[in-house]
C-alpha positions as CSV (number, residue, x, y, z in Angstrom):
1,X,79.1,164.5,17.1
2,X,78.7,167.3,19.3
3,X,77.0,169.1,16.1
4,X,74.4,165.9,15.7
5,X,73.5,166.0,19.5
6,X,73.0,169.8,19.5
7,X,70.8,169.4,16.4
8,X,68.8,166.8,17.9
9,X,68.3,168.4,20.9
10,X,66.9,171.8,19.2
11,X,64.4,169.4,17.4
12,X,63.2,167.7,20.6
13,X,62.7,171.3,22.2
14,X,61.2,172.8,18.9
15,X,58.4,170.0,19.0
16,X,57.5,170.2,22.4
17,X,59.5,167.3,23.8
18,X,61.2,167.2,27.3
19,X,65.0,166.5,27.3
20,X,64.8,165.1,30.5
21,X,63.1,162.2,28.7
22,X,65.5,161.1,26.1
23,X,69.1,160.2,26.4
24,X,70.7,162.8,24.2
25,X,74.7,162.6,24.3
26,X,77.6,162.4,22.0
27,X,78.1,158.8,23.4
28,X,74.5,157.8,22.7
29,X,74.6,159.4,19.1
30,X,77.9,157.8,18.5
31,X,76.5,154.1,19.2
32,X,73.1,154.9,17.4
33,X,75.2,155.7,14.5
34,X,77.5,152.7,15.1
35,X,74.5,150.2,15.3
36,X,73.1,151.6,12.6
37,X,75.9,151.3,10.4
38,X,76.4,147.6,11.5
39,X,72.6,147.0,10.9
40,X,72.8,148.3,7.1
41,X,76.2,146.6,6.7
42,X,74.8,143.1,7.6
43,X,71.7,143.6,5.4
44,X,73.9,144.5,2.8
45,X,76.2,141.8,3.1
46,X,73.1,139.2,3.7
47,X,71.7,139.9,0.4
48,X,74.9,140.0,-1.5
49,X,75.6,137.5,-4.2
50,X,78.8,137.1,-6.2
51,X,78.3,135.2,-9.4
52,X,81.4,136.1,-11.6
53,X,83.7,138.5,-11.6
54,X,86.8,140.1,-10.5
55,X,88.5,141.3,-7.4
56,X,90.1,144.9,-7.0
57,X,92.6,145.8,-4.6
58,X,94.5,148.9,-3.7
59,X,96.3,150.6,-1.1
60,X,97.2,154.0,0.3
61,X,98.5,155.5,3.3
62,X,96.2,157.9,5.0
63,X,95.4,159.3,8.5
64,X,94.2,157.6,10.9
65,X,90.5,157.5,12.0
66,X,91.3,156.9,15.4
67,X,92.2,160.2,16.6
68,X,95.7,160.5,16.1
69,X,97.7,162.4,13.4
70,X,99.8,159.5,12.4
71,X,99.7,158.0,9.1
72,X,98.2,154.1,8.3
73,X,98.4,151.9,5.6
74,X,94.4,151.0,4.0
75,X,93.7,148.6,1.6
76,X,90.3,148.9,-0.2
77,X,88.9,145.5,-1.5
78,X,86.3,146.0,-4.5
79,X,84.4,142.9,-5.9
80,X,83.5,143.9,-9.5
81,X,80.7,142.2,-11.5
82,X,78.7,142.9,-14.6
83,X,75.6,143.5,-12.0
84,X,77.6,146.4,-10.4
85,X,80.2,146.7,-7.9
86,X,80.3,146.5,-3.9
87,X,83.0,147.5,-1.5
88,X,84.2,144.9,0.5
89,X,86.4,146.4,2.9
90,X,88.6,149.3,3.5
91,X,91.0,147.3,6.0
92,X,94.0,148.9,8.1
93,X,97.0,147.1,7.5
94,X,100.2,146.6,9.0
95,X,102.4,147.2,6.0
96,X,101.7,147.1,2.4
97,X,103.7,143.9,1.1
98,X,102.2,141.9,-1.2
99,X,101.7,138.8,1.8
100,X,99.9,141.3,4.1
101,X,97.7,142.4,0.9
102,X,97.0,138.7,0.1
103,X,96.1,138.0,3.2
104,X,93.6,140.6,3.8
105,X,92.0,140.4,0.3
106,X,91.5,136.7,1.4
107,X,90.0,137.6,4.7
108,X,87.7,140.1,2.9
109,X,86.5,137.2,0.4
110,X,86.0,135.0,3.2
111,X,83.9,137.5,5.2
112,X,81.5,138.1,2.2
113,X,81.4,134.3,1.6
114,X,83.1,134.7,-2.1
115,X,84.6,131.6,-3.3
116,X,87.9,132.1,-5.4
117,X,86.3,129.5,-8.2
118,X,84.1,132.6,-9.1
119,X,86.8,135.1,-9.3
120,X,88.3,135.4,-13.1
121,X,90.6,138.3,-12.4
122,X,92.3,140.3,-10.2
123,X,93.1,144.2,-10.5
124,X,96.0,145.5,-8.7
125,X,99.0,148.0,-8.7
126,X,102.5,146.9,-7.9
127,X,104.5,149.4,-6.4
128,X,108.2,148.9,-5.2
129,X,107.0,148.1,-1.5
130,X,105.2,144.6,-3.5
131,X,108.3,143.4,-5.3
């Protein structure tokens, strides 16, 4: 965030702008990026159509993105169809049990308006945590 803020400040200064007239801070940059991501995601989601295909999902233990060094479970859910693949979510889950993963996949499908009637296959790996 600090690099982006410094870069933006440099562009404003070198373009003859006045930094006092523009809000330039790491918080402003963070909010602006979050707004842009949300608007982009909304646009993609509203124009997406799932006709018929399969759902792939897989979990992985990854570092937490919220500033801690702890590992958290993440579940990627992807819709696969002839027209192309669409990442539906990479959700943080409480654990990697089949029950939790099934609920997370169902929530992702509901969020994207994908009916189970249009799903012809599902692909996932089974590990000892799922048995």
